[in-house]
ROKOL-259197 format. One record per residue (C-alpha): residue in one letter; y, z, x. Coordinates in steps of 0.1 Angstrom, whole numbers, padded with zeros to 4 digits, always signed. Layout:
<rs>
aYZX ...
</rs>
This chain:
<rs>
m-0080+0168-0331 t-0096+0190-0303 p-0090+0185-0267 a-0120+0168-0257 s-0118+0143-0286 g-0083+0136-0270 i-0095+0130-0235 f-0129+0115-0244 p-0133+0081-0265 t-0155+0093-0300 p-0188+0070-0308 s-0166+0050-0334 s-0137+0044-0311 k-0172+0030-0284 s-0186+0013-0306 s-0156-0007-0321 t-0150-0014-0280 i-0185-0028-0274 i-0182-0054-0306 a-0149-0063-0297 l-0159-0067-0260 a-0189-0087-0273 a-0170-0108-0299 v-0142-0120-0272 i-0172-0131-0248 a-0188-0149-0276 m-0153-0167-0288 l-0152-0181-0248 y-0184-0191-0245 f-0188-0211-0279 g-0147-0220-0276 h-0149-0231-0239 p-0138-0267-0251 i-0103-0253-0257 f-0104-0226-0237 i-0114-0243-0203 p-0084-0268-0205 l-0060-0237-0218 a-0072-0214-0186 l-0068-0245-0160 a-0029-0251-0178 l-0021-0214-0178 v-0033-0213-0141 l-0019-0251-0130 s+0012-0237-0150 f+0019-0204-0128 l+0013-0235-0097 l+0037-0257-0112 t+0065-0234-0121 p+0085-0227-0086 l+0086-0263-0085 a+0097-0272-0122 s+0119-0243-0113 f+0137-0261-0081 l+0141-0291-0097 e+0159-0274-0129 k+0184-0260-0103 l+0197-0296-0090 h+0206-0302-0129 l+0178-0323-0139 g+0171-0308-0170 r+0142-0292-0184 v+0125-0322-0196 l+0131-0342-0166 s+0121-0319-0145 v+0083-0314-0163 f+0080-0348-0160 i+0093-0358-0125 v+0066-0325-0118 m+0038-0338-0144 i+0040-0376-0128 i+0039-0364-0092 c+0004-0338-0098 l-0009-0371-0121 a-0006-0395-0093 a-0019-0372-0067 t-0050-0362-0086 v-0054-0403-0094 t-0051-0411-0060 v-0074-0379-0047 g-0097-0390-0076 w-0101-0427-0067 k-0105-0424-0029 v-0134-0398-0035 a-0151-0417-0063 g-0147-0450-0036 q-0164-0429-0010 l-0188-0414-0031 l-0202-0450-0046 e-0198-0463-0009 i-0223-0434+0001 t-0248-0446-0027 g-0248-0477-0016 h-0261-0466+0020 v-0292-0443+0007 g-0314-0468+0020 d-0301-0474+0052 y-0303-0438+0066 r-0340-0433+0057 s-0356-0443+0087 n-0332-0423+0107 i-0343-0390+0083 e-0378-0396+0086 q-0374-0400+0126 k-0357-0367+0122 v-0387-0351+0101 h-0409-0359+0121 s-0393-0350+0156 l-0391-0315+0142 r-0429-0313+0134 s-0449-0301+0164 h-0482-0288+0177 h-0476-0257+0165 s-0470-0265+0128 a-0501-0289+0127 p-0526-0256+0112 l-0496-0252+0083 v-0495-0293+0076 e-0533-0291+0074 a-0531-0265+0050 t-0510-0281+0033 a-0526-0315+0028 t-0558-0291+0017 v-0537-0275-0011 q-0521-0311-0022 e-0558-0325-0024 l-0569-0296-0047 n-0542-0301-0070 k-0551-0338-0073 e-0586-0329-0082 l-0578-0300-0106 g-0551-0326-0123 t-0576-0353-0127 a-0582-0359-0164 p-0616-0370-0172 a-0620-0409-0177 m-0619-0425-0213 t-0644-0442-0225 n-0645-0479-0237 a-0651-0469-0271 a-0627-0441-0274 a-0601-0464-0261 a-0610-0491-0286 r-0608-0467-0317 k-0577-0454-0303 m-0558-0486-0302 n-0569-0493-0337 a-0551-0459-0350 q-0525-0476-0331 s-0526-0507-0346 t-0530-0498-0380 r-0501-0470-0380 p-0469-0482-0392 i-0439-0489-0380 p-0410-0467-0382 v-0377-0488-0391 q-0342-0473-0383 v-0310-0481-0396 t-0278-0481-0369 p-0246-0481-0387 p-0217-0499-0370 a-0203-0483-0341 n-0164-0474-0341 f-0142-0479-0313 v-0143-0444-0302 q-0185-0450-0303 d-0178-0477-0280 l-0153-0462-0257 r-0174-0435-0253 s-0206-0455-0243 v-0185-0479-0217 l-0170-0448-0204 g-0204-0425-0206 p-0200-0400-0180 l-0164-0399-0175 t-0160-0394-0212 g-0159-0354-0210 p-0139-0354-0177 a-0108-0377-0192 e-0109-0353-0223 i-0102-0321-0206 m-0077-0337-0182 g-0060-0351-0213 l-0060-0314-0227 v-0049-0300-0196 v-0022-0324-0194 i-0009-0317-0229 f-0013-0278-0225 t+0003-0277-0192 a+0037-0299-0199 f+0040-0277-0231 m+0038-0241-0212 l+0063-0257-0187 l+0088-0268-0217 n+0081-0236-0236 r+0078-0208-0207 e+0104-0188-0217 d+0097-0186-0249 l+0060-0177-0243 r+0075-0147-0222 n+0094-0140-0252 r+0064-0135-0272 l+0047-0119-0247 v+0072-0092-0244 r+0075-0087-0285 l+0039-0081-0283 g+0036-0056-0258 g+0072-0041-0251 e+0076-0024-0285 g+0102+0001-0275 r+0095-0009-0239 l+0116-0040-0228 n+0130-0030-0200 v+0097-0019-0183 v+0075-0047-0195 t+0099-0075-0192 q+0104-0062-0150 a+0066-0061-0154 l+0060-0101-0167 q+0088-0113-0143 d+0068-0092-0112 a+0035-0103-0121 s+0044-0139-0128 a+0060-0143-0095 g+0033-0123-0079 l+0006-0148-0093 s+0029-0177-0090 r+0030-0176-0050 y-0006-0161-0046 l-0016-0197-0064 l+0005-0217-0046 l+0001-0202-0014 q-0034-0201-0020 f-0035-0239-0027 a-0017-0243+0004 v-0038-0228+0023 n-0068-0244+0014 a-0052-0284+0012 c-0040-0276+0048 y-0080-0262+0056 g-0097-0297+0039 g-0073-0317+0055 l-0078-0304+0090 f-0115-0300+0082 g-0114-0343+0073 l-0093-0347+0103 g-0120-0330+0126 l-0147-0351+0107 f-0130-0380+0113 i-0126-0372+0149 i-0161-0367+0155 g-0171-0397+0139 v-0184-0384+0105 p-0185-0413+0078 h-0161-0405+0051 a-0140-0379+0061 f-0117-0381+0037 l-0139-0373+0013 w-0156-0339+0028 g-0120-0327+0035 a-0113-0332+0000 l-0146-0317-0013 e-0141-0285+0012 g-0106-0280+0001 t-0118-0275-0035 l-0150-0259-0033 r-0124-0230-0009 f-0120-0220-0046 v-0150-0207-0054 p-0155-0176-0033 y-0181-0164-0004 i-0207-0196-0010 g-0182-0226-0019 v-0174-0231+0018 w-0210-0232+0025 v-0222-0256+0001 a-0192-0279+0010 t-0198-0279+0043 a-0239-0288+0037 f-0228-0324+0024 p-0212-0332+0059 m-0237-0320+0084 a-0263-0337+0058 m-0245-0369+0066 a-0242-0363+0102 t-0284-0355+0099 a-0285-0387+0082 v-0264-0413+0104 f-0265-0402+0138 p-0296-0404+0159 g-0293-0371+0177 w-0281-0335+0173 k-0253-0336+0187 q-0224-0344+0156 v-0240-0317+0129 l-0235-0291+0157 l-0198-0306+0161 t-0197-0305+0124 f-0210-0268+0122 t-0190-0259+0150 l-0158-0270+0134 f-0162-0255+0101 a-0167-0218+0120 v-0139-0223+0144 l-0117-0233+0113 e-0131-0208+0090 v-0122-0178+0114 i-0093-0184+0121 t-0086-0186+0085 a-0098-0162+0073 n-0093-0134+0099 f-0058-0150+0111 v-0040-0174+0083 e-0052-0157+0052 p-0039-0120+0057 f-0008-0130+0072 v-0002-0155+0042 y-0014-0134+0018 g-0006-0101+0029 k-0040-0072+0035 h-0050-0073-0005 i-0048-0099-0028 g-0058-0077-0056 i-0093-0077-0065 s-0119-0060-0050 p-0147-0080-0033 f-0171-0068-0056 a-0149-0082-0086 i-0143-0114-0070 l-0187-0116-0071 v-0192-0105-0104 a-0162-0125-0116 a-0179-0157-0098 v-0212-0154-0117 f-0195-0141-0152 w-0172-0171-0151 a-0200-0196-0138 s-0220-0181-0167 l-0194-0188-0195 w-0179-0222-0186 g-0200-0235-0156 p-0188-0253-0124 v-0153-0252-0137 g-0152-0214-0143 l-0165-0206-0111 i-0138-0227-0095 l-0111-0204-0117 s-0126-0172-0114 t-0103-0158-0091 p-0071-0165-0108 l-0084-0155-0143 t-0093-0120-0126 l-0061-0116-0106 c-0044-0123-0144 l-0069-0096-0155 v-0058-0073-0134 l-0024-0079-0136 i-0029-0072-0175 g-0043-0039-0167 r-0014-0029-0139 y+0015-0037-0165 v-0002-0027-0198 p-0015+0006-0204 a-0041+0003-0229 m-0058-0022-0208 s-0055-0002-0176 f-0094-0003-0171 l-0092-0039-0161 e-0072-0026-0129 i-0094+0000-0118 l-0126-0020-0127 l-0115-0049-0108 g-0082-0040-0085 d-0084-0033-0048 a-0064-0004-0051 p-0078+0029-0041 v-0096+0051-0075 l-0086+0079-0061 p-0058+0092-0036 p-0067+0096+0000 h-0066+0132-0008 e-0085+0134-0031 l-0109+0115-0017 y-0111+0134+0011 y-0115+0165-0005 q-0143+0149-0037 r-0166+0138-0001 l-0162+0177+0009 l-0175+0187-0023 a-0206+0168-0016 m-0208+0178+0020 d-0204+0144+0029 q-0186+0153+0065 e-0197+0116+0080 e-0174+0100+0054 a-0145+0125+0048 g-0139+0120+0088 n-0141+0086+0084 i-0114+0091+0055 a-0096+0106+0083 e-0095+0082+0106 d-0089+0055+0087 y-0053+0075+0078 l-0046+0079+0113 r-0055+0048+0123 d-0028+0034+0095 k-0004+0062+0091 g-0005+0084+0124 r-0012+0120+0126 e+0018+0135+0108 s+0015+0115+0078 l-0020+0125+0079 y-0013+0162+0081 e+0014+0161+0055 s-0005+0135+0029 v-0041+0140+0032 l-0051+0173+0047 i-0026+0199+0036 p-0024+0184-0004 a-0066+0186-0001 l-0064+0222+0012 k-0037+0226-0018 l-0066+0212-0038 a-0094+0236-0028 e-0070+0269-0028 e-0063+0258-0065 k-0096+0256-0075 r-0113+0285-0055 h-0090+0309-0070 s-0099+0293-0106 d-0135+0302-0095 i-0145+0263-0099 l-0148+0265-0064 g-0176+0283-0049 d-0176+0303-0014 r-0201+0280-0002 a-0181+0245-0005 a-0150+0265+0001 a-0160+0273+0033 f-0176+0238+0042 i-0142+0228+0038 w-0125+0254+0059 q-0152+0244+0084 t-0151+0209+0082 t-0115+0205+0082 r-0110+0230+0112 e-0132+0209+0136 l-0116+0178+0127 i-0082+0194+0139 d-0098+0208+0172 d-0107+0171+0175 l-0081+0155+0173 s-0061+0178+0199 e-0086+0176+0221 r-0085+0138+0218 t-0045+0137+0223 l-0051+0160+0254 n-0075+0139+0271 q-0053+0109+0261 t-0023+0126+0279 d-0043+0135+0310 s-0056+0102+0312 g-0021+0084+0313 l-0029+0066+0279 l-0002+0088+0262 p+0031+0100+0278 r+0033+0135+0287 p+0060+0151+0262 p+0095+0165+0283 a+0095+0203+0277 r+0118+0215+0251 s+0117+0253+0254 n+0099+0279+0263 q+0104+0301+0237 p+0077+0318+0220 i+0065+0304+0186 v+0040+0319+0169 c+0026+0306+0135 l+0007+0330+0111 p-0013+0321+0079 a+0000+0341+0053 n-0034+0352+0037 d-0064+0331+0042 d-0080+0303+0060 a-0058+0272+0045 d-0027+0292+0054 e-0043+0289+0090 l-0051+0256+0093 v-0019+0243+0084 g-0006+0267+0111 m-0029+0252+0136 m-0013+0218+0125 l+0020+0234+0130 a+0014+0242+0163 q-0005+0212+0177 l+0024+0189+0163 l+0051+0217+0187 r+0028+0212+0213 e+0030+0176+0212 a+0067+0178+0209 g+0068+0196+0245 y+0074+0234+0232 t+0051+0251+0259 a+0050+0289+0241 v+0033+0279+0211 r+0001+0301+0194 a-0015+0295+0161 l-0031+0328+0147 s-0063+0335+0128 v-0070+0354+0095 s-0071+0389+0105 t-0051+0420+0088 p-0011+0427+0085 e-0011+0451+0111 h-0031+0427+0140 l-0009+0403+0130 l+0023+0417+0137 d+0009+0439+0168 q+0007+0402+0184 i+0039+0390+0177 e+0054+0419+0193 a+0035+0410+0224 a+0058+0381+0225 p+0095+0386+0240 q+0116+0377+0210 p+0098+0352+0191 i+0101+0328+0160 a+0079+0337+0139 f+0063+0315+0117 i+0046+0318+0084 s+0023+0293+0070 a+0016+0299+0030 m-0001+0279+0007 p+0015+0280-0028 p+0009+0295-0050 f-0011+0321-0042 a+0001+0330-0005 v+0037+0339-0022 g+0032+0378-0030 q+0017+0383+0010 t+0043+0361+0022 r+0072+0381+0009 t+0055+0413+0020 l+0046+0400+0055 c+0084+0395+0060 r+0094+0425+0050 r+0069+0446+0074 m+0079+0421+0103 l+0119+0429+0097 a+0107+0465+0091 r+0094+0466+0128 d+0122+0446+0142 p+0150+0437+0123 h+0161+0411+0154 i+0133+0387+0147 r+0135+0354+0136 v+0111+0346+0104 m+0107+0313+0094 v+0084+0302+0065 g+0063+0270+0056 l+0063+0273+0016 w+0038+0238+0020 g+0037+0213-0005 f+0060+0234-0034 a+0071+0214-0060 g+0100+0230-0070 g+0119+0218-0030 v+0132+0238-0002 a+0160+0259-0028 r+0133+0269-0053 a+0109+0282-0027 q+0137+0300-0011 q+0142+0317-0043 r+0104+0323-0047 i+0107+0341-0012 g+0137+0360-0015 p+0174+0358+0000 f+0170+0382+0026 c+0136+0378+0042 t+0136+0346+0064 d+0159+0323+0084 a+0144+0293+0067 v+0120+0279+0044 c+0104+0241+0040 t+0082+0224+0028 t+0068+0199+0051 l+0058+0201+0082 a+0081+0174+0092 d+0110+0203+0081 a+0094+0227+0099 l+0098+0207+0134 r+0137+0198+0125 l+0135+0239+0115 i+0127+0250+0147 q+0142+0223+0171 n+0175+0238+0149 a+0163+0275+0152 g+0195+0280+0173 d+0219+0276+0146 v+0196+0289+0119 s+0211+0327+0107 r+0192+0344+0082 a+0216+0350+0051 a+0230+0389+0050 
</rs>
């Protein structure tokens, strides 16, 4: 197998994947009478597992605990369903009473400004009537048609006697389908709760060949996380629907219980569910009350609840991320609704979350987490570097600003800018990164560092940030070992040192070794800190250290070998034991070394 064939799938594997995907989608579509109850039961089993486990801890036994949980769920479902059905029947019985009020409101909306539009609409309707009128049939043609119909033989149909199942279906009517689904859901859920360890072990056996520890921990974390999310989502939506119904009851909108239950249920539908659910009580308020006050109060109640829940309650309860990207939620809603209708729309988010968890813990399905998950596909430093490759300075700056707001400046330098510069250095020395792109990366990063320094200085002068106490006025010179990447990291270190209270800090630009050494000698007894980006600056760093010691054997020399993979000990070996007082690999270590500079002595 060639390297390319090991990285990219072959045409035959692509075809097999497409055929398998099409077969799965077809199976889900045509097998919906089985898969819909199974999916509902799976979601309910995750939702009810914590309650069943709690009852088992009270020594009630597995069977009795599951029985109690199922009885509670059935009782709650039947109670709410009976109440909702009763209010629906009551609404249908009073539809005629609302007609006059609706007509009056529609008439009040028509003003003299809409008269031309009304006249145009009436004209179009008259033309449609004239064009759609069929020619009148003559008496003779009508007589011939009646004679032909009278002489045509009447077909006779033989109807077999109905059995009990058919009679039951005719009595129950449209309730037959939901009743069958509900029965299957109850059976599947009970069996899943009773045999959840057996199902877990089968999944472990299926995906844990040689990886029992990893798969077991993954399944435990995934099931616990999914159960917690579904339980919290159910609690949030139930409280949301209850508060909405209570608010409607206070406003005076009829059938507040029905609208609250509808609001809580449709809130499981992403994006559009709450809007559809809110439209019904607003329509009811429009039909019942003569003015528009109750309609506006209903919408205000919805807006306040939605803003508080979406921006404060859900981030606090669920966390900042639920594991699914917003676009994936939208696509999943359309996909599952196309397969299974309204039930698929309600189940779209839980089912998609299950797929994300499968992709997270099953290596062969990792593409699911990449496509559907909300975790960044690229690390921040790769994303920053990629946007600079695309010459997109604005988005690269936004990435840095977002990271700065969440993590702070030192973490931004340590985790984003330095790794990005290291990546650019590797590509530049491999002749993959051109001079123009490299110059753009250096210049953009330099402007970002200068902007952050100026911003901090302005905030300090204006009193927004406290002025750091002066630590030392000993001269510290940050000099680059070789090129622009070394110089930029030296600028970062110098900036952090100034903010830490070191008043005599200079960051030198890239120049010849002689010019750098002359600038160091101009400072009395300085600490020379060499900024070096491995692996290409190690040789220049060693040479620079030796030349500085040759000029002044008493000078203190420190080296930052940024992001060196072997650690400090290995970095010290690469530089050499007799060149420096200390070696570090991170900015945090560099700050600590300079603070303890008095205790550091060069190896003899």
